[in-house]
N, C-alpha and C positions, 0 to 999 in steps of 0.2 A: 127147280134145278135148271142149270144152264144146259142148253141143248146143242148149240151150234156155235162154232167159232169162226171168226173171219180175220183176218188181217188186216189188213190194212186197215186196222181198219183204215189205214190209209189205202189209197188206190195205187200206191207207188209200185208194189210188186206186180199188180195186174198191168199197170201202164208199161212197165219195163218189158214184160212179155209181149204185150199186144201193140206196142208202138209201131211195129212193122206190119201189122195186119190190116187188110182192107176191111170194109164193112161186111163182106160176105165170105171171108176166108183169110188165111195167113199169107204173108209175103213169101215169095220164093227166093229171097236173097240168100247168098252164100254168107255164112258167118264170117265176120272180119277177123283177121289174125290179131291176136292180143299181144301187147307188150309184156316183157317179163315182169313178174310180180315185184311190187315194192311195198313198203310198210303201209298198212291200211290206214286210211284217213277216216275221220268221223263221219263225213257226209256221204262218201261214196266208196265203199270198200272195193279194192281192185281185185282182179283175177289172181288166184294163187298159182296158176300155170297158164300156158298158152292154150287158147281155145282150139280144139280139133277141127279140121276142115270137114265140112259135110255138104253134100249136094242135096238140094231140096227141089223136088218137082212139084209144080203148082197144079192143083186140080182146076182145069179150065172150063169144065162144063158149066154153062150158064144156068143160073137158078130159075126155076119156074115159080109162078105164083103159088103160094101155099106150101113152099118148102122152107125149111130152116136154113138160115144163113150163118150167122155167128152167134156167140153166146157170151154173157157175163158169167162169172163163176157161180156155182150153185151152192145151196145150203140144204141141210137135212135136219129135220127135227126128231124128237125122241119117239114119235109115232111112226117114223119111217117115211113121212111125206117129204118130197123134194121140190124146191122152188128154184127157178132160174129165169133170167131175162134173156129173151132171144130177139135177134134182128132178122128180117126177111124182106124180100122184094115186094113192092106194092102191086106190081103186075109183071107178067112175063116179059123178060127183056128190059125191064125198067131199072134205072140206076137209083131210083128212089127207094128209101128203106122205111119199113114200118117196124114197130117194136111192141112187145107184149110181155107180161110176166106170166109164166106157166107154172102150175103146181100139179105134180103127179102124186096122187095118193097111193098108199100101199096096195089098194085093190085094183090099181091100174086106171082108175078114173082120173080125168083131167079137169082142172079149173083154170080159167084164163082171165087175166085182167088186161083189157085192151085199151088202147088210146081211144078217146071219145067218152070214156066213163066220167061220171060226175060225182063229186063229194056230196054227202047229205047236207052239209052245212055251208056249201059254196056252189053257186050255180054254173060256173064256167067249166067246160069240159077239159079233160087232160089231153094235151096235144103232143107231148114229147116226154118220154121217160129219161131220167138221167142217173148216172152212177150205178151202184150195185144195190139192189133191194135186199132186205134182210127178212128173216122168217123165224117164227117161234112155235112153241108147242100147241098153241091155240089155232095155228094156221093163219095167224095175222101176218100181213106183209107190210113193211115200212119202206117207203121210197120217196124220192124227190122227183118232181115232174114240173114241166111248164104247163100252163093252162092258157086258154084263150078261146075266143069265138068272135063272131061278127060284131057283137056289141061289147066285147071285152075292153076294159080300160085298165091299164096298169095302175097299181097303187102309187099315188104321187104325194107323199107326205111333204110338207113344207119345212124349210129350215132357214135360219137367218143368213142373209148375205153378209151382213156386218155383225160380228158377235157383240159389238158395243151398242147396236141398235136393233133389238129384237122385233121391232115393228116392221122392219124391211125384210120381206120374205122372197124366196125363189122356190120353184118347183124342182124336186130331185127325181129325175126319171129312174124307174126301176123295171127290171124284167118281170114278166108274169111267171113266178115260180113259187112252189109251195112244198112243204113237207107234209106227206100224207101217211095215214095208216089205214089199211083195209082189214076190217074185222067181220064177224058174222053179221054185224049190224049195218054194214056198208062201209063206204070210203069216207074218211073224215080228214079235213084239212086241219093240221095241228099248228102250223105257223106259215106266214108268207113273207116274202121279201118286203121290207118296209115296216114290218112290225117292230115295236120298240123292244130293245134289249132290257131285261129286268135290271133295275137298280143302276142304270147307266143312261146318259143322254144320247145314246147311239141307236141305230136301226140296223136290222139284219140285212146283209147284202149277199149272203150265201149259206147253203147248208150242205153238209156231207156226212158220210159214215153214220147214217141213222139206223138205230136198232130199237126194238121194243120187246120187253120181257112179257111173261105170261100174266103179270099183274097189271099190265097196261101202262107201265112207265117207259118213256122213250128217252133215249140218249142220242145226242148228235154233236157234231162239231159245227159251230156257228161262226161265220165271219160277219163283221159289222163295220160300219163307217161313221165318221164324224162324231167322236174320234175313232180311228181305225183300230182294229184288233181282231183277235180270234180266241175262242174259248170252247170248253167242253160244257154242255148244257144238259139238263134233265127237264122233261115235261111230265109233271105228275098232277093228276086231277085237273088237267087243262092249263096248268100254270107253269111257265118255264122258270128255271132258276139256274144260276151259274154254279158250276162245280169248281172249275179253275179257269183263269183267263190270262191273256198276255198282259204283262205289267204287274200282275199280282205277286206279292212277296211269297216265296215258297215256304219259309220257315223250316221246320223239321231239321233244324241244325244246319241249314244250307244258307249261305249268303247269296242273294240274288233273287231275280224274279223270273217267272215263266215267260217264255218267248211265244211266238205265234205258231209253233210247230207241235202238233199233236197227232199221235197214231194210236187210236183206241181199239180195244177189243169190243166184243158185243156185251151188252149189259146182261147180267144174270138176274135170277129171281130174288136175290138178296139185295137188289139195287146197287150192285157193285160194278165198276168198270175199271179195267186195267188199261194203262196207256203209257206210251213212250212220250216223254216231254222234254223240251230243251230248256236249259237254265244257263243263260250266257253262252260260253263256249263249251259247256258240258251238256250231257244228256243223261236221263235217268229213266228207270222203270218205276212207275207209281201204280197204286191201286186206290181208287176212291171207294171207301166203305161208308156206311151210314154214320159211323162214329168219326169219320174224317179221312183225310188223304194220308196214305202210308207210303214211305219210300222203301223200295225193295233193293235197288242197285243204282249206283251213280258213277259216272266217269271218275276214275281215280280212287274209288273205294276198293277194298279187298274183295277178290273173287275166291270162290271155294276150290281153287287149284293151288298147288304148292307155290308159295312166294309169288303170287300174281295179283294184279289189280285189273279192274275193268278199264278198257280204253275206248269203248264205244259200243253202240247197239245197232248201227247201220240203218237207222230210220225204219226199223222193222217192228211192226205192231206185235205186242204180246198176245197170248191166248189166255182165256179165263174159263173156268168151269163153274158148275152150280154150287160147289163147296167153297168157292173163293180162292182156289189154287191157281197160280199164275205160272205159265211157261213162257220163256223168252230166249232169244238168241243174243249172244254177246261176243265181243272180241277181248282178248286178254294180252298182257304185255310180257309173258314169260318168254324164255329163249325160243320156243317153238311158235310164238305168236299165235297161240291156239284160238280157235273159234269153237264155241260150244253151245249146247242147249242146257238151260238151267230151269229148275223148278223151285218155286217158293210156295210152301203150304201156308195155311192160315196161321199156324204156329210153327216155330222152329226156324232154322237157318235156311239159306238158299243152298240147293244141292245140284250136283252135276247129273244130267241125264245122259248125255253123250258128248264127246269132244272130238275135234279133228285128230286124226291119227288112229282112232278106234277102227279095228277091222270090221268089215261087214260080213257077218256070218263066217262061212268057211271059204270065202273068196280071197283073191289077192288084192282086193281093193280096200281102201280106208277112207273114211269120211274126211272131207276138207272144209265143209261149211254146212250151215243149216238155215233154212228159210221157212217162213209161213207156218209156224207151229200152231196146232189146235189141240185142245185137251178136253176129255169128257169127265163125267163124275166118277168113273172107275179109275181114272188116272191114265187111261190110254192116251197116247200122244201121236197124232199124225203130223208129218212134216215133209218138206222137200229137202232132200239131202244131196249135196254135191260130193263127187268122188272121182278118183282116177283122172285128175285134171278138171275139165269142165263138164264131165258127164254128170247126169243128175237122175234122180228117181224119187218116187213117192214112197215113204216108209211109214210104218206104225210101230210104236213102242208099247208093248203090253207087259204083263207080269212074266210072260215067257221070254221076253227079250225083244230085239228089233228085227223085223222082217220086212222085205219089200212088198209093196202093193203093185207098183208098176215101175219099169225101168226104161231108160233110153234105149231105143232100138228093139224093144220088146214088141211083139205083134199084138195089136189091139184085139180085144175079144171079138170073135166072129169075123175078123178082117182077113184080107189077103196077105200074102207074104210081103207085099210092098207097103202095107199099111202098118207103120211102126211108130211107136211113141217117140216124140222129139222134145217136148217141153211140158211143164206142169205149172198150174197156178195154185192159189190158196185152197187147201182141202177143208172140208167141213166134216166133223165127226159127231155122232150122237152117243147117248149113254149106252146104247146096245153094241157099240163098236162098229156101226156101219159108217162108211166113208164115201163121200161123193167129191168129184173134182172135175175141172175143165182141163183138157189137154190138147196140144197141137201135135199133129203127126208130121212125119218127115216129107210126105207128099203135099204138105200145105193144108190138108184137111183139118177140121177141128171137131170136137165132140165133148159130151159129158158122160162120165163113167161112174159106176156104182159098185162098191165092194160090200157084200152083205155080211151078216153076222158070222157066217160060216167061212168067210174068206174068199168067196167066189166073186170074181170080177166080171162085170157085164157092161156092155155099151148101152147107155140109156137113150141118148139121142145124138145125132151127128149131122153135120152140114149136108144138105141135099135131101134129107128125109122129109116125108110129108108131115106137116104139122097137124095136131089134133084140132078138131073144130069145136 
């Protein structure tokens, strides 16, 4: 079963929120005034209203050694264990930052993957973590990191200088970077920059969005060079293979080829991955299943709203659960230019979950947009919803309907009256309905929060707290 969902799996949503954050906290800048709304474009949907002004006071207390600084967004598995990557000062008053991956088990015990650890199949120590790690039901962590040491040598595969004379070679320098998975058997390097791309004369030049399911199958977005491109890959039994890549003909009744833009979900235990992909000037929502790639929605195709077509998906990654159901956000071309959340089951048509204009409970607010959806095997959907202009909150859709988890300017659990939610990133939801998420506060503070099965919201960790040892 699929346990946890992430977005982005691109990092776009996280980057947009965190672009103004320092290493150890959020920026205290005042939100800029937005221009009036105009028709949404494919690449960057614009605001549907002006952004409200808000003063943000920055937490200025310097961090001490052993205190949490900032965080990447967290993930929760079906056993209730939570993983996240954290940044922290290397010494009191230092501007240098260390990083580690923390796992908090349901019994409160901690596990920590620190820089300096080594893979069982590769001798060089990990020196810098990158991106957002993923987490599965086995407790396995998949991540990208740089490696090196005093005797470290970067892989230097040779390539022809002159394609007409393969005897003339040059050295192609590459960074020391690897795709890793940490299991109960230890840390293993799965692929390194410079490794050959399967069935192509190229070599890997980058990794992102790595996830591993409980069966040990890893999915990732790989960038490669000479010739250049990008694709979605699987590693199964130690062997990588291409799922889709740039330049590959799409088929499925579509004219054109995949581009270099992919925004994947996490892989589930059915070896399925949902992804947003570009095809020329269009984009679509696809799901790769063992029987092949399936198209769920495409720019210009009919949407399940009266007399509407899809006009874009905003570079927002879909969510996928263990049953193979996919949830995604999209924009439509009806008179209201509606934005909506859609659900596609393994069988049957695409259905509307919620749409702009829908009232939020018994309030006077209505949804205007939807971000970062995640879905569990029960069909519960966690998402970031915009409402009342550019206000936002974190919501959950269950069989009972839609209810808020946390809202803008709501007091954080256990916080003072000045400690109010301001922004949210990609939520993670497990099959029990537990949700974890990273949030920024209006005073510039940051933290990770957990909503349990009973709907009780708690602060898990926050900036300035002592780290476990």
